[in-house]
C-alpha positions, 0 to 999 in steps of 0.5 A, a space after each residue: 530838224 530844229 526839234 532834233 536840235 532842240 534835243 540834242 542841245 539839251 543832251 549837251 547841257 547835262 553832258 557839260 556838267 562835272 556829275 551827270 545822270 546821262 547814261 550811254 543809252 542816252 547818248 546813242 539814242 540821240 546819236 541814232 536820231 541824227 544819223 537817221 535825220 542824215 540819211 532822210 535829207 536831200 539838202 546836202 548843206 543842211 546835212 554840213 549845217 548839223 555836222 557843224 554844230 555837232 562837232 562843235 558842240 560835242 568839242 564843249 564837252 567836259 574832255 569828250 569822257 563820252 566817246 571812251 566807251 565802245 558802243 559809242 565809238 562803233 556808231 555810224 555817226 563817227 564813220 559819216 563825220 569822217 568820210 564828210 571830211 574826206 570828201 571836202 578835204 578832196 574838194 579842197 584840192 580843187 577849190 581853184 576850179 570848185 570853190 567851197 561854199 561857206 557852209 562846207 567851209 565851217 563843216 570842214 574846220 568843225 570836223 577837223 577840230 572834232 576829229 582832232 581831239 578824238 584821235 588825241 584823247 582816243 580809249 583814254 580814262 581822262 576825266 578832266 585834261 588838268 587832272 590826273 585823278 583815278 576813278 577812285 579819287 572821284 569817287 571818294 570826292 563825290 562819295 557823300 553826295 549822291 552815291 552809296 557805293 563806288 559800283 553804284 557810281 561806275 554803273 551810272 557815271 558814263 564811263 566804264 573805267 573797267 573797260 579795257 583800252 578796245 582795239 578800234 581807234 578813232 585814229 583807225 576810223 578818221 585817220 585811214 590810208 586813203 584820208 592820210 592820201 589825201 591829206 599829203 595831196 592838200 600839202 602839195 596843192 598848197 605848195 603850188 597854189 596860193 590861197 588868201 591868209 585866212 583861207 580855211 585850208 591853211 587852218 585845217 592843214 595846219 592843224 592836221 600836221 600837228 596831229 601827224 606829228 604828236 601821234 608820230 604819223 609819218 611816211 616819205 610821202 608825207 616828208 616829201 609833200 612837206 618838204 616841196 612847201 619849204 622849196 617853193 616860193 610861197 615860204 619865202 613869201 609868206 616871211 616877207 609878208 610878216 608885219 611889224 606890228 603883227 603880234 601873232 602868225 595869221 593860218 598861212 604864216 603858221 603853216 609855212 613858218 611854223 609847223 613845216 620845218 618843226 615837223 621836218 626837225 621832229 620826224 625827218 630822223 632816217 632820211 635826214 640826209 637826203 631831205 637836208 640836202 635837198 632843202 638846203 641850197 633854196 633855203 640857204 638862198 632864202 636866208 640872205 633874203 630873210 636876214 636883209 628884211 628881218 635882222 635890223 629889227 633886232 640890231 635897232 630893237 624895234 618893238 610894236 607900238 601901242 596905247 595903253 589905258 591912259 592913252 600913252 604910246 608904249 612900245 611892246 615886245 617884237 611880234 610875229 617877225 621876231 617870232 618868224 626869224 626864231 622859227 627860221 634860225 632853227 630851221 638852219 640849225 637842222 642843217 647845221 646839225 646834219 654832216 652833209 650839210 654843215 660844210 655849206 656854211 663855210 661859203 656863205 654869210 650866215 654865221 656873220 648874220 648869226 654874230 651880228 644877232 648876238 653882238 646886239 645890245 638890246 637883245 643881251 639886255 632882254 636875255 638878263 631878263 627874261 627865260 624860256 624859249 617862247 620868249 623871243 629874245 630868248 628863242 633867237 639868242 638861245 638857236 643862234 648860240 646852238 647853230 654855233 655849237 652845231 658847227 664847231 663839230 666841223 674842223 674848218 668851221 671851229 678855225 672860223 669861229 676860232 678866228 671871229 672871237 665866238 668864244 669872247 661874245 659868248 661869255 656875255 651870256 654866261 650869266 643869262 636868266 635862261 639856263 639853256 642859254 647858259 649851257 649852250 654859250 658856256 660849253 661853246 666857250 670851253 670847246 673853242 678855248 680849250 678844243 684846239 683843232 677838234 674834229 667830230 668825226 677824226 678826232 672825237 676825244 677831244 670833244 668831250 675834253 674840252 668841256 671837262 677841261 672847263 669844269 675841273 678849271 673851275 673845281 681847281 679854283 673853288 669858284 662857287 659860282 662857276 661850279 653852280 653853272 656847270 652843274 645846270 651844264 651837266 643837266 643839259 649834258 644828261 639829256 644829250 647823254 640820254 637821247 644820243 648815245 653816240 654824242 654822250 660817248 664823246 664825254 666819257 673821258 678817262 678824267 671823268 670816270 676816274 672822278 665818278 669812281 671817286 665820289 661813288 667810293 666816298 658815298 659808299 663810306 661817308 654820309 655827311 650834309 655836304 655831299 648833297 650835291 655830289 649825291 645829286 650829280 652821281 645819281 645823274 651820271 650813274 643814270 647816264 652811264 647805264 646807257 652807254 656801252 659796257 665797254 666804256 663804263 665797265 671800270 664802275 662795276 667794282 665800285 658800284 658792287 661795293 656800293 651794293 654789298 655796304 650796309 648804307 644799302 640796307 639802312 637807305 632802305 629802311 629809312 624809306 619805309 621808317 621816315 615817311 614825311 609826317 603829315 600836318 594839318 593844313 600843310 601844302 602836300 607835295 608829291 614824295 620821290 625818292 632823294 637822289 641818295 635814295 635813288 643811287 643806292 636803290 634805283 640807278 646801282 642796281 639798275 648799272 649791274 643788271 645792264 653792264 655785268 653781262 661778261 661778268 654775270 656768275 661772279 658778281 651775282 656770286 659776290 652780291 648773292 650772300 649778302 643781298 639775300 641777308 638784307 632781303 630776309 631783314 626788309 621783307 621780315 621787318 617791313 614787307 607788311 608795312 609796305 604792302 598792307 596796313 590799314 586802309 585809307 582814303 587819304 591821296 596823300 598818304 597813299 602817295 607817301 606809301 608809294 615811296 616804300 613800293 617804288 623801292 621795293 619794285 627796285 629790290 625785287 628787280 635786283 633779285 631778279 638778278 640772281 633769279 636769271 643767272 644759273 649760278 645763284 637761282 638755287 640760292 632761292 631753294 633755302 630761302 624764304 624769298 619765294 613765300 614772301 613774294 607769294 604773300 605780295 601777289 596775293 596783296 589786294 593793295 592796287 599800288 602795287 600793279 602800278 606799271 611804273 613800280 613794277 612790284 608785281 611784274 617783277 615778282 611774278 617774273 621772279 617766280 618765271 625765271 626760277 622755274 628754269 631750275 628743276 628743283 624749284 619747279 618742284 617748289 612751285 608746284 608744292 605752292 601751288 600757285 595756279 590760284 594765283 597765276 590765274 588771277 593775274 593773267 586776267 591784268 592788262 599788263 603785258 609783263 604780267 600776264 607773259 610770266 602768269 601764263 607761261 608758269 600756268 602752261 609750265 607748272 600745271 601739267 593737265 591744261 589744255 594748251 588750247 584753252 588758254 586765257 586770250 592767246 592772242 595777247 599771249 602771242 603779243 607778250 612773247 613778241 614784246 619780249 623777243 623783240 626787245 631782247 633780240 638785238 639786246 647785248 644781254 639778250 634779256 629785258 625787264 628780267 626776261 631773257 631771250 632763250 627762256 622765252 623760246 623755250 616757253 614759246 615751243 610749249 605755247 606755239 602748239 596753240 592753233 590760235 597762236 599758230 595761226 595768228 603769228 603767220 599772220 602777225 607782220 613781226 612775229 614770224 620775221 622774228 623767230 626766223 631772225 633767231 635762226 639765221 642771225 649769230 646766236 648761240 647753237 643750243 640755247 637760241 637757234 635749235 628752239 627757234 627751229 622747233 618753233 618754226 617746224 611747228 608754225 609750218 604745220 599750219 599750211 601753206 600760208 606758213 610754208 609761203 611766208 618761209 620760202 621767201 625769206 631769203 637770209 632763213 633759206 640760206 641758213 637751212 642750206 648752210 645747216 644742212 650741208 654743214 660737216 660736223 667735227 667729232 671734236 667739236 664740243 656742241 657736236 651734238 647740237 650741231 648733228 640736230 640742227 643739221 638735221 631739223 634743217 633739212 627736214 624744214 628744207 624737204 618742207 619748204 620745198 614740197 611743190 604741192 604747198 603751193 598748187 595747193 595755194 594758186 588757182 588757175 588764171 586765164 587771161 584773155 588778152 592778146 600776147 602779141 609782140 611787135 618789137 623788132 628784135 624779135 620778130 613774131 613767134 614761131 609757135 608750132 602747133 604742139 600738144 601737150 601729150 608730145 614730148 620735148 627737148 627743152 621747156 623755157 621757164 621765164 617770167 612774163 616781164 621778161 618776155 622780150 629777151 627770152 622769146 628772142 632766145 626762142 626764135 634763135 634756138 627754133 630758126 636752128 631747126 634741131 629742138 622741139 620747144 615748149 614756150 608758155 606764150 600767152 602767160 596761161 595756167 601754170 598747170 599747163 607749164 608744170 605738164 610741159 615739164 614732165 614731158 621735156 628732157 630740160 629746163 631753161 630757167 632765164 633768172 631774173 629780180 622778177 623770176 625771183 618774185 614770181 610764185 608761178 616761176 618758183 612752182 616751175 623750178 621747184 617741180 623740175 628740180 623734183 622730176 630731176 630734169 636738168 636745169 640750164 640757168 640764164 640771165 636776163 637781166 644786167 648784173 642779176 646775182 640769184 639769191 635765196 630759194 632761186 640761187 638754192 635750186 640753181 646750185 653753183 652751176 654757171 649761167 649763161 649772160 644774154 644782157 650783153 648784146 654785142 654777145 648774144 650771137 656767142 651765148 646763143 652758142 654756148 646754149 645750143 653746146 649745152 643743150 647738145 650735150 644734156 640732149 645727147 650725153 653719149 656723144 660728148 
């Protein structure tokens, strides 16, 4: 063991060096030795010791760069580490009965630390945690030292930078479902059992909660377990144990006070009402105790007494107790921001206690000197004000806050050093002062008017200081707009939009240095409005159109290219970005047009086309070679300067895509030179063009993709012979580039074999990506790619057998295609191509048909289309007839029972199915043979056996019928044979019957054999849907779910049986 550890330590020392000669093979060899040793040892404690050392040493390596290699990722050692961690996690959950040894605790801690590191930095080409250097940058910085070429360096260097992002990740290796289940159990254990403050379990669980939060691993069980911890007595007990002299939290306090509330706040959005209501009563009860214990510290301005180097006693800032108060008030904000729990503040004393905090003299003094939320005084103040800010959205609480003079209290915070406190206090004051009887639900407009009255009042008074504060507040509101459209929409008042329109018009015609602040706010405002609902911001379309048609668009573009910042010897280099004016004209205005011109797209595209195409000719002829070409440079700063021009070029090509995707302006590309210039871009060797943020290549190839929907342009593209370009581009990692290039290839190259397309799995994912991101958009478009075009091209690639197989297995691909059929979409451009795609998918076989059968919405839509009456006067008559024909064909295939029968294997159940329920007694089962004929057969789900057997017994008691029933839930083949020999079928409908594949086969077969069906309802209030509703049709059912009406239901059933059995006697 010692020799193994010595060799391992030697390897680690080499790996810690920034540049190393160690290869992947060297690392793999030592890992193989470790695994071999672990397989041989008999003493588990030695194994734990080895793994502890390995994990500690590995995490000290230069950002874990070796672990990005697929050979290392697949190594058996990581499976050992993961399973060891799971075993120790399980043991920790029973440590009250089986204690962990010191070696086990050390291993538990070390493996969790290593796992967290690997999962956070997995499969990433990181060189240094605090560096964003690319492989090219690193090569340039060491070129003169060691290696003659970049290829030699990459071959020798421990990480292969050309490697793809591998499908297997450390998250999949370590954070398996079994591991997460044990982790959730560990959290639940902490809610009912108490351990020492520094117990290793608190450290590990605290770390894993942070890991799950960063990786966005969230499920209901995890949220419920954490909520139990907050509701437990230990949450309050831990808060009460925080000592005034304690500088930071111990592990137990960190888990309960910081990590649990933070996880709930960050990740409970979809269940916020339910979780807030379950926690509210308990947390509000704890709050009274917590405030009574901690509030006096703030009011008296107490701190931690320590001695300086001279031995003098000094008072430092408050420690962990104040931090605990910050986190608890932040948790209270969770309830204040949840409408269903906000009213609970009315009957509590929390508002008064928060106001005591905000009126503390020591606290106010500190916030004038400090900023940033990590300072405890700033944190307490900010979350206290934000809590009141959230409460003001309720009408009753608004009145209470108004009566308590909260607006006056907030005035003292208007000049705080922290900008977030400024924003919260000034906005809250404005709302209370001007927003009379505000009500978020019943009168949301007042909420917006309050703030803008405040801003307008400051402008009228020309108070420069207040204007600056309002501008800072506007940045805060911008963040709200981007994160919550509902909240942002409340601020889009008519005065605000009129002011914004005026600013845009002014900037279109004037260029003064004094407009600098107007540019900033206008740029930010247009960006915000781009994300809002079109109906609220459509009044901005015309001024933005005039902005793009003005000569200033071209002149600003040229200033970006021609006036790059010049390099000065010895100067500190800064990152260069578009300034607000450039951003407004080049990026935000085009983006607004793309997002909000749907109802006027033809009109706007035609009004802009001639002007923009003229500007494009100038831009491409004069500046294209400068932007994408030029002399090669190894200087990082010059590359960054050039990137400004590349960013502007990407924005302009995105605007050209707007015209390429509009049918009325698409033909204009025929007579222009734009296609040739786009091909020049696509053949450039400048790697900066491929950066996804710039989007130059992705928007360029997407432009060609959009052009191929015009027949004349297809001929032009074929003449340009772009197949070679597309063949190279399809190998790129960017899914947008893959999608457009491969779709162009299969469309333009008539000789291509559809089954030989490159990487069909990735191509399918690209198609799914575009469908997913456009299907719910009002524009039905994403990144310049329209949904109808995607479906039209999908009809081609779905003929690939691998794609056909993958989409059946994909979790959301098939669902998205079916949604295109049953959703409210255009019949000819969306629904009809989707029907063609589904028909092609069905050729894959029973598995595809099985999935389609279980989609109730699809089945209902197909039935509706099959039965739809066509109106000869309808414009869409041809489309509707086509859809009706296709729907009928699909229904025939879906209804073919052979597809289901082939799927199922015969199953025999050996256990007895005898029931002793008093209500049904013994089953009277005569010794019938399958060769006999029957009056009827009972088709039922075995879970409903009690009531179904009761019906059977009552019918048999009449001695009038020969009845077949599958008493032991045996082979479905027997049932089908019995249906052949029966006159009719009783169908016992329930939700479980609907879910049963066997039951579905039986009723389908009965329909095909044209056996009459009598539907019986055996589940209370159940309404048949999907395939069951289709098979039953419009006939009424007999309800057997009401016990007192059972006899009358039996009589009704006998009457129906007799009518079918003896039709001549009716």
